[in-house]
Structure formats: structure tokens, C-alpha cells
Backbone bond lengths (Angstrom), bond angles and torsions (degrees), N, CA, C in turn:
res aa  C-N    CA-C-N  psi(-1)  N-CA   C-N-CA  omega(-1)  CA-C   N-CA-C  phi
1 X - - - 1.445 - - 1.525 107.58 -
2 X 1.330 116.91 131.65 1.460 120.60 -179.69 1.523 110.56 -78.09
3 X 1.329 116.19 166.33 1.462 119.85 179.90 1.520 111.24 -66.72
4 X 1.329 118.39 -30.05 1.468 121.82 177.22 1.522 110.21 -66.91
5 X 1.335 117.14 -40.89 1.461 120.81 178.00 1.526 110.84 -66.71
6 X 1.325 117.19 -39.60 1.456 121.69 178.72 1.522 110.43 -64.29
7 X 1.331 117.31 -43.62 1.465 121.70 179.41 1.518 110.96 -63.59
8 X 1.328 117.42 -39.53 1.458 121.32 179.48 1.526 110.54 -66.04
9 X 1.318 117.92 -40.11 1.455 122.27 179.31 1.525 110.85 -70.86
10 X 1.315 117.76 -40.10 1.456 121.90 -176.88 1.523 112.44 -71.26
11 X 1.325 118.51 -33.04 1.459 121.73 -177.00 1.525 112.60 -60.21
12 X 1.344 119.69 -50.65 1.467 118.57 177.74 1.528 112.57 -62.40
13 X 1.345 117.13 -36.77 1.460 119.90 179.25 1.523 111.01 -64.87
14 X 1.325 116.83 -41.95 1.460 121.30 178.96 1.524 110.23 -66.09
15 X 1.315 116.65 -40.43 1.470 121.29 178.39 1.530 110.44 -64.19
16 X 1.321 116.76 -43.31 1.467 121.00 178.93 1.526 110.71 -63.52
17 X 1.318 116.75 -40.22 1.467 120.34 179.08 1.524 110.64 -65.27
18 X 1.332 117.86 -40.44 1.474 120.39 177.29 1.524 111.13 -63.15
19 X 1.331 116.64 -41.44 1.468 120.14 177.86 1.523 110.51 -63.59
20 X 1.321 116.65 -43.88 1.468 120.42 179.26 1.528 110.77 -61.45
21 X 1.322 117.19 -41.82 1.467 120.51 179.28 1.523 111.51 -64.99
22 X 1.323 116.69 -38.67 1.469 120.68 179.12 1.538 110.44 -64.72
23 X 1.309 117.06 -44.00 1.471 121.23 177.96 1.520 109.84 -66.81
24 X 1.330 117.51 -41.82 1.469 121.88 179.84 1.518 110.96 -59.76
25 X 1.314 117.58 -35.46 1.468 121.46 178.29 1.528 110.39 -60.24
26 X 1.326 116.96 -42.94 1.466 121.13 177.88 1.531 111.30 -66.44
27 X 1.330 115.91 -42.76 1.467 119.97 179.35 1.525 111.28 -64.25
28 X 1.321 117.30 -41.90 1.472 121.42 178.89 1.520 110.91 -64.16
29 X 1.322 116.44 -40.67 1.463 121.29 178.68 1.524 110.33 -62.54
30 X 1.330 116.62 -42.93 1.461 121.09 177.63 1.527 110.46 -60.15
31 X 1.328 116.10 -47.83 1.467 120.74 -179.21 1.525 110.55 -60.00
32 X 1.329 117.51 -42.83 1.462 121.46 -179.54 1.528 111.42 -63.13
33 X 1.318 117.17 -36.57 1.465 121.67 -179.28 1.522 112.79 -77.52
34 X 1.316 117.24 -16.53 1.466 120.51 -174.32 1.519 112.62 -125.65
35 X 1.308 116.18 51.52 1.452 120.92 172.12 1.513 115.57 104.96
36 X 1.313 118.21 -3.10 1.458 120.73 175.24 1.514 116.33 90.90
37 X 1.310 117.93 -14.44 1.466 120.45 177.06 1.523 108.17 -144.15
38 X 1.316 115.62 166.81 1.460 119.05 -179.33 1.519 110.39 -155.65
39 X 1.320 114.35 155.76 1.455 123.20 173.72 1.518 107.27 -107.68
40 X 1.314 116.70 156.50 1.450 119.09 179.84 1.508 113.58 -149.86
41 X 1.322 113.75 160.04 1.457 122.66 175.09 1.523 106.77 -133.73
42 X 1.315 117.08 131.61 1.454 122.35 177.07 1.526 107.01 -103.79
43 X 1.354 116.49 122.03 1.457 121.19 -174.23 1.516 110.77 -131.00
44 X 1.306 116.64 143.62 1.460 120.73 172.09 1.526 108.62 -71.04
45 X 1.334 117.64 138.82 1.468 120.16 172.95 1.527 110.80 -123.13
46 X 1.273 115.98 13.84 1.460 121.69 179.52 1.513 109.07 156.56
47 X 1.320 115.09 -174.88 1.457 118.92 -179.58 1.515 112.64 -70.48
48 X 1.325 116.75 -26.81 1.463 119.41 -172.05 1.518 114.45 -117.53
49 X 1.309 118.72 14.11 1.462 118.95 -179.49 1.523 111.80 -153.89
50 X 1.315 113.87 156.72 1.460 122.38 178.47 1.519 108.14 -135.22
51 X 1.302 116.78 140.27 1.460 122.62 -179.79 1.515 109.30 -107.29
52 X 1.329 115.58 132.89 1.457 121.56 174.57 1.522 106.24 -108.34
53 X 1.326 116.61 109.00 1.458 121.02 176.85 1.516 106.72 -90.84
54 X 1.325 116.97 127.85 1.459 121.79 -176.58 1.528 109.22 -122.30
55 X 1.337 115.92 134.03 1.460 122.41 179.45 1.519 107.51 -121.48
56 X 1.339 115.96 117.67 1.453 121.01 -179.83 1.517 111.88 -73.27
57 X 1.326 116.27 166.33 1.466 121.62 179.94 1.521 111.81 -60.70
58 X 1.353 117.13 -26.49 1.457 120.89 -179.76 1.528 113.18 -88.28
59 X 1.329 118.01 1.52 1.458 122.12 178.59 1.510 114.62 95.80
60 X 1.337 117.98 -10.44 1.457 119.82 176.23 1.524 108.84 -66.48
61 X 1.309 116.61 149.62 1.456 119.09 -178.63 1.514 111.10 -139.51
62 X 1.300 114.60 159.19 1.451 121.82 178.96 1.507 108.84 -163.10
63 X 1.308 115.85 -171.40 1.456 118.76 178.48 1.522 110.91 -152.45
64 X 1.293 114.14 163.61 1.459 124.37 174.76 1.518 106.33 -136.51
65 X 1.313 115.91 149.16 1.459 120.42 178.26 1.521 108.73 -111.76
66 X 1.310 115.64 133.07 1.459 122.86 178.22 1.530 108.12 -115.44
67 X 1.316 117.45 152.70 1.463 119.41 -178.24 1.528 114.78 -71.07
68 X 1.331 117.88 -25.00 1.467 120.68 178.67 1.529 109.31 -140.48
69 X 1.329 114.92 161.40 1.463 119.75 177.45 1.523 110.67 -63.03
70 X 1.324 117.37 -41.74 1.468 121.04 -178.48 1.529 111.03 -61.07
71 X 1.325 117.25 -42.45 1.460 120.51 178.86 1.521 110.54 -67.71
72 X 1.320 117.44 -40.94 1.463 121.14 178.18 1.516 112.01 -62.54
73 X 1.306 115.82 -44.71 1.472 120.79 179.18 1.530 110.60 -64.42
74 X 1.321 116.88 -43.72 1.464 121.24 179.20 1.534 110.66 -63.31
75 X 1.331 117.48 -41.63 1.468 121.43 178.67 1.522 110.76 -61.73
76 X 1.320 116.90 -42.88 1.469 120.97 179.24 1.525 110.75 -63.76
77 X 1.320 116.19 -39.93 1.469 120.19 178.17 1.526 111.18 -66.47
78 X 1.339 116.92 -44.67 1.464 120.72 179.06 1.526 111.76 -62.15
79 X 1.337 116.24 -33.95 1.467 120.95 -179.71 1.524 112.01 -77.51
80 X 1.324 117.55 -10.66 1.458 120.78 179.41 1.519 114.01 78.56
81 X 1.333 116.72 23.72 1.464 119.74 178.52 1.523 109.80 -70.36
82 X 1.317 115.99 146.69 1.457 121.08 169.67 1.516 105.68 -82.61
83 X 1.317 116.94 109.86 1.460 120.79 -174.46 1.519 112.43 -85.82
84 X 1.324 114.73 141.29 1.462 123.14 176.73 1.524 108.01 -118.74
85 X 1.320 116.75 152.83 1.462 121.14 179.96 1.524 112.11 -72.31
86 X 1.332 116.63 -32.49 1.457 120.42 179.77 1.523 109.74 -150.21
87 X 1.301 114.78 171.50 1.461 121.25 -175.89 1.525 108.81 -100.35
88 X 1.312 116.15 72.76 1.462 120.80 -178.04 1.514 110.73 -135.47
89 X 1.305 115.94 169.41 1.449 123.66 170.70 1.510 115.74 52.43
90 X 1.316 115.45 -118.35 1.452 122.79 -172.64 1.534 112.50 -58.02
91 X 1.310 117.44 -40.81 1.463 120.58 179.59 1.528 110.59 -66.52
92 X 1.297 116.88 -43.08 1.465 121.04 178.09 1.528 112.34 -61.26
93 X 1.321 116.52 -34.28 1.469 120.28 178.91 1.523 112.86 -69.89
94 X 1.325 117.03 -22.64 1.470 120.75 179.85 1.525 112.60 -75.42
95 X 1.322 117.15 -23.12 1.463 121.51 -174.06 1.523 111.01 -68.97
96 X 1.322 114.47 129.86 1.463 121.29 176.65 1.525 107.50 -103.68
97 X 1.323 116.39 116.77 1.456 120.29 178.56 1.524 109.66 -97.84
98 X 1.298 115.52 144.30 1.458 121.53 -178.77 1.518 111.42 -110.59
99 X 1.326 116.06 -174.58 1.467 120.83 -178.79 1.534 113.01 -58.08
100 X 1.324 116.62 -36.87 1.466 119.99 179.96 1.525 111.05 -59.34
101 X 1.322 116.41 -48.34 1.463 120.13 -178.86 1.528 111.27 -65.16
102 X 1.332 117.67 -42.44 1.455 120.63 -179.75 1.527 110.97 -63.82
103 X 1.317 116.92 -38.49 1.460 120.35 178.33 1.527 110.30 -65.50
104 X 1.323 116.61 -43.83 1.465 120.85 179.10 1.530 110.99 -63.47
105 X 1.344 116.98 -42.80 1.472 119.92 -179.40 1.517 110.57 -66.34
106 X 1.331 117.86 -38.83 1.463 121.04 -179.34 1.519 110.41 -66.04
107 X 1.315 117.25 -29.82 1.459 120.65 -178.69 1.518 114.30 -71.33
108 X 1.331 118.18 -17.44 1.459 119.49 -178.36 1.530 112.83 -102.20
109 X 1.324 116.16 2.70 1.463 118.89 179.14 1.525 110.44 -78.99
110 X 1.310 115.95 151.51 1.461 121.18 -179.67 1.503 109.16 -81.39
């Protein structure tokens, strides 16, 4: 492999790592503000994006969007999230919903 080929391969990897670190910084900050730890789920939301749903130790929740699944997964790992395969059961029970969420959910009922 020539040095030009190596540089071309390394550039996207370095860019992806920088993006993952930037997202991880936000996830870590969220966890620190909401009990010091957090759980997360990395989900596809289309061909070009991935959603990281994060649930803090206090039940607060939020999300971040990453451009690829690999970057989203790496960001969650760098942030130290406890990753789950899906958003069911025990993780769902940890979520604390507030008046905003209840109002939004009530608005979509038939």
C-alpha cells in the first residue's frame, strides 16, 4: 500500500474518531448532570443517521444524532454509557417523563 493510499484511508478514520469524541463529550456531560452515569441505545434512524438515546441515572433522557452507526456506537463507548441492544423493559422503566412529554403524547391520541 502506498503512502497516498494510507493517508486516504486514515483521513476518514481520523475524522470519524473526532466526530465520535465530540458527540461523546456531549453524552458525558449529560451523564454527569443527571446522576453521574447513563445507559444508552444506538439505533438506526435512516440510511444516513443514527440516534443515540441516553437515559441518566436520575431518569432524565435525551438523544444525540450521529452520521453513522459506527460513529454513534464509538461515541457511546467513549462516553462510558452502559449500552443496551434495544429500548425495552428495564431501560424503559428508568425513563422519567415530564409534563412536556405527557402533553405531546396526549396530542397524538385519537
